KOLVEX-852673 format. One record per residue: x, y, z of N, C-alpha, C in turn; residue number from 1; residue in three letters. Coordinates in nm, 3 decimals, decimal comma. Example, Ala and Ser with C-alpha at 12.3 -4.5 7.8 and 13.67 -1.06 7.14 Angstrom:
residues 2
<n.c1->1,319	n.c2->-0,569	n.c3->0,780	ca.c1->1,230	ca.c2->-0,450	ca.c3->0,780	c.c1->1,320	c.c2->-0,330	c.c3->0,780	resi->1	resn->Ala>
<n.c1->1,285	n.c2->-0,225	n.c3->0,708	ca.c1->1,367	ca.c2->-0,106	ca.c3->0,714	c.c1->1,290	c.c2->0,003	c.c3->0,787	resi->2	resn->Ser>
//
This chain:
residues 83
<n.c1->10,513	n.c2->12,144	n.c3->10,256	ca.c1->10,453	ca.c2->12,209	ca.c3->10,154	c.c1->10,322	c.c2->12,274	c.c3->10,199	resi->1	resn->Met>
<n.c1->10,314	n.c2->12,411	n.c3->10,193	ca.c1->10,187	ca.c2->12,475	ca.c3->10,236	c.c1->10,131	c.c2->12,542	c.c3->10,108	resi->2	resn->Thr>
<n.c1->10,025	n.c2->12,608	n.c3->10,123	ca.c1->9,961	ca.c2->12,666	ca.c3->10,001	c.c1->10,039	c.c2->12,784	c.c3->9,941	resi->3	resn->Tyr>
<n.c1->10,127	n.c2->12,843	n.c3->10,015	ca.c1->10,194	ca.c2->12,957	ca.c3->9,974	c.c1->10,339	c.c2->12,934	c.c3->9,923	resi->4	resn->Thr>
<n.c1->10,389	n.c2->12,807	n.c3->9,926	ca.c1->10,516	ca.c2->12,778	ca.c3->9,880	c.c1->10,527	c.c2->12,770	c.c3->9,728	resi->5	resn->Thr>
<n.c1->10,636	n.c2->12,809	n.c3->9,677	ca.c1->10,654	ca.c2->12,799	ca.c3->9,525	c.c1->10,636	c.c2->12,646	c.c3->9,482	resi->6	resn->Pro>
<n.c1->10,668	n.c2->12,553	n.c3->9,554	ca.c1->10,657	ca.c2->12,416	ca.c3->9,515	c.c1->10,506	c.c2->12,386	c.c3->9,491	resi->7	resn->Val>
<n.c1->10,420	n.c2->12,431	n.c3->9,578	ca.c1->10,282	ca.c2->12,404	ca.c3->9,562	c.c1->10,222	c.c2->12,492	c.c3->9,442	resi->8	resn->Phe>
<n.c1->10,253	n.c2->12,610	n.c3->9,444	ca.c1->10,194	ca.c2->12,710	ca.c3->9,343	c.c1->10,245	c.c2->12,682	c.c3->9,200	resi->9	resn->Leu>
<n.c1->10,369	n.c2->12,637	n.c3->9,194	ca.c1->10,428	ca.c2->12,622	ca.c3->9,051	c.c1->10,441	c.c2->12,478	c.c3->8,999	resi->10	resn->Leu>
<n.c1->10,428	n.c2->12,387	n.c3->9,095	ca.c1->10,458	ca.c2->12,242	ca.c3->9,050	c.c1->10,319	c.c2->12,160	c.c3->9,086	resi->11	resn->Ala>
<n.c1->10,288	n.c2->12,147	n.c3->9,207	ca.c1->10,183	ca.c2->12,065	ca.c3->9,250	c.c1->10,047	c.c2->12,104	c.c3->9,205	resi->12	resn->Phe>
<n.c1->10,012	n.c2->12,228	n.c3->9,215	ca.c1->9,880	ca.c2->12,279	ca.c3->9,181	c.c1->9,855	c.c2->12,268	c.c3->9,026	resi->13	resn->Leu>
<n.c1->9,950	n.c2->12,310	n.c3->8,948	ca.c1->9,934	ca.c2->12,293	ca.c3->8,803	c.c1->9,932	c.c2->12,152	c.c3->8,758	resi->14	resn->Pro>
<n.c1->10,013	n.c2->12,064	n.c3->8,819	ca.c1->10,003	ca.c2->11,918	ca.c3->8,784	c.c1->9,874	c.c2->11,859	c.c3->8,824	resi->15	resn->Ala>
<n.c1->9,827	n.c2->11,884	n.c3->8,946	ca.c1->9,701	ca.c2->11,825	ca.c3->8,987	c.c1->9,588	c.c2->11,878	c.c3->8,907	resi->16	resn->Ala>
<n.c1->9,592	n.c2->12,003	n.c3->8,863	ca.c1->9,487	ca.c2->12,062	ca.c3->8,779	c.c1->9,484	c.c2->11,999	c.c3->8,645	resi->17	resn->Tyr>
<n.c1->9,603	n.c2->11,979	n.c3->8,587	ca.c1->9,617	ca.c2->11,926	ca.c3->8,457	c.c1->9,567	c.c2->11,769	c.c3->8,456	resi->18	resn->Ala>
<n.c1->9,599	n.c2->11,699	n.c3->8,555	ca.c1->9,556	ca.c2->11,560	ca.c3->8,564	c.c1->9,403	c.c2->11,559	c.c3->8,577	resi->19	resn->Val>
<n.c1->9,345	n.c2->11,644	n.c3->8,654	ca.c1->9,208	ca.c2->11,650	ca.c3->8,683	c.c1->9,136	c.c2->11,698	c.c3->8,549	resi->20	resn->Trp>
<n.c1->9,193	n.c2->11,793	n.c3->8,479	ca.c1->9,133	ca.c2->11,844	ca.c3->8,353	c.c1->9,125	c.c2->11,743	c.c3->8,248	resi->21	resn->Trp>
<n.c1->9,230	n.c2->11,655	n.c3->8,240	ca.c1->9,228	ca.c2->11,559	ca.c3->8,126	c.c1->9,177	c.c2->11,426	c.c3->8,167	resi->22	resn->Phe>
<n.c1->9,137	n.c2->11,405	n.c3->8,283	ca.c1->9,070	ca.c2->11,287	ca.c3->8,324	c.c1->8,921	c.c2->11,288	c.c3->8,291	resi->23	resn->Ser>
<n.c1->8,858	n.c2->11,166	n.c3->8,263	ca.c1->8,718	ca.c2->11,163	ca.c3->8,235	c.c1->8,633	c.c2->11,214	c.c3->8,356	resi->24	resn->Pro>
<n.c1->8,517	n.c2->11,257	n.c3->8,327	ca.c1->8,434	ca.c2->11,322	ca.c3->8,431	c.c1->8,405	c.c2->11,226	c.c3->8,546	resi->25	resn->Ala>
<n.c1->8,393	n.c2->11,104	n.c3->8,517	ca.c1->8,354	ca.c2->11,005	ca.c3->8,626	c.c1->8,474	c.c2->10,974	c.c3->8,716	resi->26	resn->Arg>
<n.c1->8,598	n.c2->11,011	n.c3->8,676	ca.c1->8,720	ca.c2->10,982	ca.c3->8,764	c.c1->8,768	c.c2->11,108	c.c3->8,829	resi->27	resn->Phe>
<n.c1->8,701	n.c2->11,226	n.c3->8,803	ca.c1->8,761	ca.c2->11,349	ca.c3->8,857	c.c1->8,752	c.c2->11,355	c.c3->9,008	resi->28	resn->Arg>
<n.c1->8,654	n.c2->11,291	n.c3->9,072	ca.c1->8,648	ca.c2->11,299	ca.c3->9,214	c.c1->8,772	c.c2->11,213	c.c3->9,278	resi->29	resn->Gly>
<n.c1->8,795	n.c2->11,101	n.c3->9,207	ca.c1->8,910	ca.c2->11,020	ca.c3->9,257	c.c1->9,045	c.c2->11,087	c.c3->9,232	resi->30	resn->Tyr>
<n.c1->9,056	n.c2->11,163	n.c3->9,125	ca.c1->9,171	ca.c2->11,245	ca.c3->9,102	c.c1->9,196	c.c2->11,348	c.c3->9,214	resi->31	resn->Val>
<n.c1->9,078	n.c2->11,409	n.c3->9,256	ca.c1->9,093	ca.c2->11,508	ca.c3->9,366	c.c1->9,125	c.c2->11,443	c.c3->9,496	resi->32	resn->Leu>
<n.c1->9,067	n.c2->11,326	n.c3->9,522	ca.c1->9,097	ca.c2->11,251	ca.c3->9,645	c.c1->9,255	c.c2->11,213	c.c3->9,648	resi->33	resn->Leu>
<n.c1->9,300	n.c2->11,164	n.c3->9,537	ca.c1->9,446	ca.c2->11,125	ca.c3->9,529	c.c1->9,528	c.c2->11,255	c.c3->9,540	resi->34	resn->Ala>
<n.c1->9,506	n.c2->11,358	n.c3->9,481	ca.c1->9,580	ca.c2->11,485	ca.c3->9,496	c.c1->9,574	c.c2->11,528	c.c3->9,642	resi->35	resn->Ala>
<n.c1->9,458	n.c2->11,520	n.c3->9,695	ca.c1->9,446	ca.c2->11,563	ca.c3->9,842	c.c1->9,537	c.c2->11,478	c.c3->9,936	resi->36	resn->Ser>
<n.c1->9,533	n.c2->11,349	n.c3->9,909	ca.c1->9,613	ca.c2->11,258	ca.c3->9,988	c.c1->9,763	c.c2->11,283	c.c3->9,972	resi->37	resn->Leu>
<n.c1->9,803	n.c2->11,305	n.c3->9,841	ca.c1->9,950	ca.c2->11,344	ca.c3->9,813	c.c1->9,985	c.c2->11,470	c.c3->9,884	resi->38	resn->Val>
<n.c1->9,899	n.c2->11,568	n.c3->9,870	ca.c1->9,921	ca.c2->11,696	ca.c3->9,938	c.c1->9,936	c.c2->11,678	c.c3->10,091	resi->39	resn->Phe>
<n.c1->9,848	n.c2->11,608	n.c3->10,147	ca.c1->9,846	ca.c2->11,577	ca.c3->10,292	c.c1->9,967	c.c2->11,495	c.c3->10,331	resi->40	resn->Tyr>
<n.c1->10,018	n.c2->11,404	n.c3->10,242	ca.c1->10,137	ca.c2->11,333	ca.c3->10,270	c.c1->10,266	c.c2->11,420	c.c3->10,276	resi->41	resn->Trp>
<n.c1->10,267	n.c2->11,517	n.c3->10,185	ca.c1->10,381	ca.c2->11,616	ca.c3->10,192	c.c1->10,376	c.c2->11,711	c.c3->10,301	resi->42	resn->Phe>
<n.c1->10,258	n.c2->11,734	n.c3->10,353	ca.c1->10,247	ca.c2->11,824	ca.c3->10,469	c.c1->10,281	c.c2->11,756	c.c3->10,599	resi->43	resn->Cys>
<n.c1->10,234	n.c2->11,636	n.c3->10,617	ca.c1->10,247	ca.c2->11,575	ca.c3->10,754	c.c1->10,290	c.c2->11,427	c.c3->10,752	resi->44	resn->Ser>
<n.c1->10,317	n.c2->11,370	n.c3->10,637	ca.c1->10,371	ca.c2->11,231	ca.c3->10,626	c.c1->10,295	c.c2->11,130	c.c3->10,699	resi->45	resn->Gly>
<n.c1->10,337	n.c2->11,087	n.c3->10,813	ca.c1->10,276	ca.c2->10,973	ca.c3->10,880	c.c1->10,130	c.c2->10,997	c.c3->10,925	resi->46	resn->Arg>
<n.c1->10,090	n.c2->11,122	n.c3->10,939	ca.c1->9,947	ca.c2->11,141	ca.c3->10,981	c.c1->9,855	c.c2->11,111	c.c3->10,868	resi->47	resn->Met>
<n.c1->9,898	n.c2->11,084	n.c3->10,747	ca.c1->9,814	ca.c2->11,056	ca.c3->10,633	c.c1->9,733	c.c2->10,930	c.c3->10,666	resi->48	resn->Thr>
<n.c1->9,795	n.c2->10,833	n.c3->10,724	ca.c1->9,725	ca.c2->10,704	ca.c3->10,765	c.c1->9,600	c.c2->10,740	c.c3->10,856	resi->49	resn->Leu>
<n.c1->9,630	n.c2->10,825	n.c3->10,951	ca.c1->9,522	ca.c2->10,870	ca.c3->11,051	c.c1->9,415	c.c2->10,934	c.c3->10,982	resi->50	resn->Ala>
<n.c1->9,445	n.c2->11,022	n.c3->10,881	ca.c1->9,348	ca.c2->11,088	ca.c3->10,798	c.c1->9,264	c.c2->10,993	c.c3->10,720	resi->51	resn->Phe>
<n.c1->9,321	n.c2->10,889	n.c3->10,658	ca.c1->9,253	ca.c2->10,792	ca.c3->10,591	c.c1->9,161	c.c2->10,704	c.c3->10,675	resi->52	resn->Val>
<n.c1->9,217	n.c2->10,664	n.c3->10,796	ca.c1->9,140	ca.c2->10,578	ca.c3->10,876	c.c1->9,017	c.c2->10,662	c.c3->10,944	resi->53	resn->Leu>
<n.c1->9,037	n.c2->10,778	n.c3->10,971	ca.c1->8,926	ca.c2->10,867	ca.c3->11,021	c.c1->8,819	c.c2->10,875	c.c3->10,916	resi->54	resn->Thr>
<n.c1->8,857	n.c2->10,900	n.c3->10,792	ca.c1->8,754	ca.c2->10,906	ca.c3->10,686	c.c1->8,679	c.c2->10,775	c.c3->10,668	resi->55	resn->Gly>
<n.c1->8,747	n.c2->10,662	n.c3->10,679	ca.c1->8,681	ca.c2->10,533	ca.c3->10,662	c.c1->8,595	c.c2->10,509	c.c3->10,782	resi->56	resn->Leu>
<n.c1->8,628	n.c2->10,548	n.c3->10,909	ca.c1->8,551	ca.c2->10,532	ca.c3->11,019	c.c1->8,425	c.c2->10,612	c.c3->11,011	resi->57	resn->Leu>
<n.c1->8,433	n.c2->10,734	n.c3->10,968	ca.c1->8,312	ca.c2->10,820	ca.c3->10,960	c.c1->8,226	c.c2->10,767	c.c3->10,845	resi->58	resn->Val>
<n.c1->8,279	n.c2->10,721	n.c3->10,741	ca.c1->8,202	ca.c2->10,671	ca.c3->10,622	c.c1->8,124	c.c2->10,538	c.c3->10,678	resi->59	resn->Trp>
<n.c1->8,191	n.c2->10,451	n.c3->10,755	ca.c1->8,121	ca.c2->10,331	ca.c3->10,800	c.c1->8,014	c.c2->10,367	c.c3->10,899	resi->60	resn->Ala>
<n.c1->8,043	n.c2->10,468	n.c3->10,976	ca.c1->7,938	ca.c2->10,514	ca.c3->11,078	c.c1->7,817	c.c2->10,570	c.c3->10,999	resi->61	resn->Ala>
<n.c1->7,839	n.c2->10,641	n.c3->10,900	ca.c1->7,722	ca.c2->10,698	ca.c3->10,817	c.c1->7,644	c.c2->10,581	c.c3->10,756	resi->62	resn->Gly>
<n.c1->7,708	n.c2->10,475	n.c3->10,704	ca.c1->7,641	ca.c2->10,360	ca.c3->10,652	c.c1->7,556	c.c2->10,295	c.c3->10,753	resi->63	resn->Leu>
<n.c1->7,612	n.c2->10,269	n.c3->10,875	ca.c1->7,537	ca.c2->10,219	ca.c3->10,985	c.c1->7,414	c.c2->10,299	c.c3->11,026	resi->64	resn->Gln>
<n.c1->7,440	n.c2->10,433	n.c3->11,031	ca.c1->7,323	ca.c2->10,528	ca.c3->11,064	c.c1->7,213	c.c2->10,514	c.c3->10,960	resi->65	resn->Met>
<n.c1->7,251	n.c2->10,496	n.c3->10,836	ca.c1->7,151	ca.c2->10,491	ca.c3->10,730	c.c1->7,075	c.c2->10,361	c.c3->10,732	resi->66	resn->Glu>
<n.c1->7,131	n.c2->10,249	n.c3->10,773	ca.c1->7,066	ca.c2->10,112	ca.c3->10,789	c.c1->6,977	c.c2->10,108	c.c3->10,898	resi->67	resn->Arg>
<n.c1->6,999	n.c2->10,170	n.c3->11,013	ca.c1->6,916	ca.c2->10,158	ca.c3->11,132	c.c1->6,797	c.c2->10,257	c.c3->11,118	resi->68	resn->Thr>
<n.c1->6,686	n.c2->10,210	n.c3->11,179	ca.c1->6,567	ca.c2->10,298	ca.c3->11,185	c.c1->6,541	c.c2->10,358	c.c3->11,322	resi->69	resn->Gly>
<n.c1->6,615	n.c2->10,318	n.c3->11,420	ca.c1->6,597	ca.c2->10,371	ca.c3->11,555	c.c1->6,684	c.c2->10,493	c.c3->11,571	resi->70	resn->Asn>
<n.c1->6,608	n.c2->10,606	n.c3->11,607	ca.c1->6,672	ca.c2->10,735	ca.c3->11,624	c.c1->6,781	c.c2->10,727	c.c3->11,736	resi->71	resn->Ala>
<n.c1->6,748	n.c2->10,661	n.c3->11,840	ca.c1->6,842	ca.c2->10,645	ca.c3->11,960	c.c1->6,966	c.c2->10,575	c.c3->11,922	resi->72	resn->Gly>
<n.c1->6,958	n.c2->10,474	n.c3->11,831	ca.c1->7,077	ca.c2->10,403	ca.c3->11,788	c.c1->7,163	c.c2->10,483	c.c3->11,697	resi->73	resn->Arg>
<n.c1->7,090	n.c2->10,562	n.c3->11,614	ca.c1->7,170	ca.c2->10,658	ca.c3->11,524	c.c1->7,247	c.c2->10,757	c.c3->11,603	resi->74	resn->Arg>
<n.c1->7,191	n.c2->10,813	n.c3->11,712	ca.c1->7,263	ca.c2->10,906	ca.c3->11,789	c.c1->7,381	c.c2->10,846	c.c3->11,861	resi->75	resn->Gln>
<n.c1->7,357	n.c2->10,713	n.c3->11,907	ca.c1->7,473	ca.c2->10,647	ca.c3->11,959	c.c1->7,583	c.c2->10,622	c.c3->11,869	resi->76	resn->Cys>
<n.c1->7,550	n.c2->10,579	n.c3->11,750	ca.c1->7,653	ca.c2->10,562	ca.c3->11,640	c.c1->7,732	c.c2->10,694	c.c3->11,611	resi->77	resn->Ile>
<n.c1->7,649	n.c2->10,802	n.c3->11,606	ca.c1->7,709	ca.c2->10,937	ca.c3->11,577	c.c1->7,804	c.c2->10,977	c.c3->11,686	resi->78	resn->Leu>
<n.c1->7,757	n.c2->10,960	n.c3->11,805	ca.c1->7,843	ca.c2->10,991	ca.c3->11,920	c.c1->7,967	c.c2->10,911	c.c3->11,924	resi->79	resn->Ala>
<n.c1->7,954	n.c2->10,778	n.c3->11,899	ca.c1->8,083	ca.c2->10,694	ca.c3->11,895	c.c1->8,182	c.c2->10,733	c.c3->11,783	resi->80	resn->Ser>
<n.c1->8,130	n.c2->10,772	n.c3->11,671	ca.c1->8,212	ca.c2->10,816	ca.c3->11,561	c.c1->8,281	c.c2->10,948	c.c3->11,586	resi->81	resn->Ala>
<n.c1->8,211	n.c2->11,035	n.c3->11,658	ca.c1->8,265	ca.c2->11,168	ca.c3->11,686	c.c1->8,376	c.c2->11,163	c.c3->11,788	resi->82	resn->Val>
<n.c1->8,354	n.c2->11,080	n.c3->11,891	ca.c1->8,452	ca.c2->11,070	ca.c3->12,003	c.c1->8,558	c.c2->10,976	c.c3->11,957	resi->83	resn->Ile>
//
C-alpha cells in the first residue's frame, strides 16, 4: 500500500483520520503512532520491527545524552546511535 493506491486513499486514510478525530486530545499522538505503524506494516511487513527498534534506540540515546553533562560523552553517544 502506497500513498496513491485506492486502498490508502479510500479506506486507510479516512479510517485513521476518523479514529484520530474522535479520540481525546491526549491520545491523538498515540493514534498517529499506531496508524503509522499499521501503514508501515502494510508497506514492508517484517521491517516494522526494525523501525520500532531503531526508534527505541534513538530515544534511549537521547535520554542518555540528556543525563550526561560531558560534551565529549554526548558526542560519543550520538555517534554510536547514528552508526
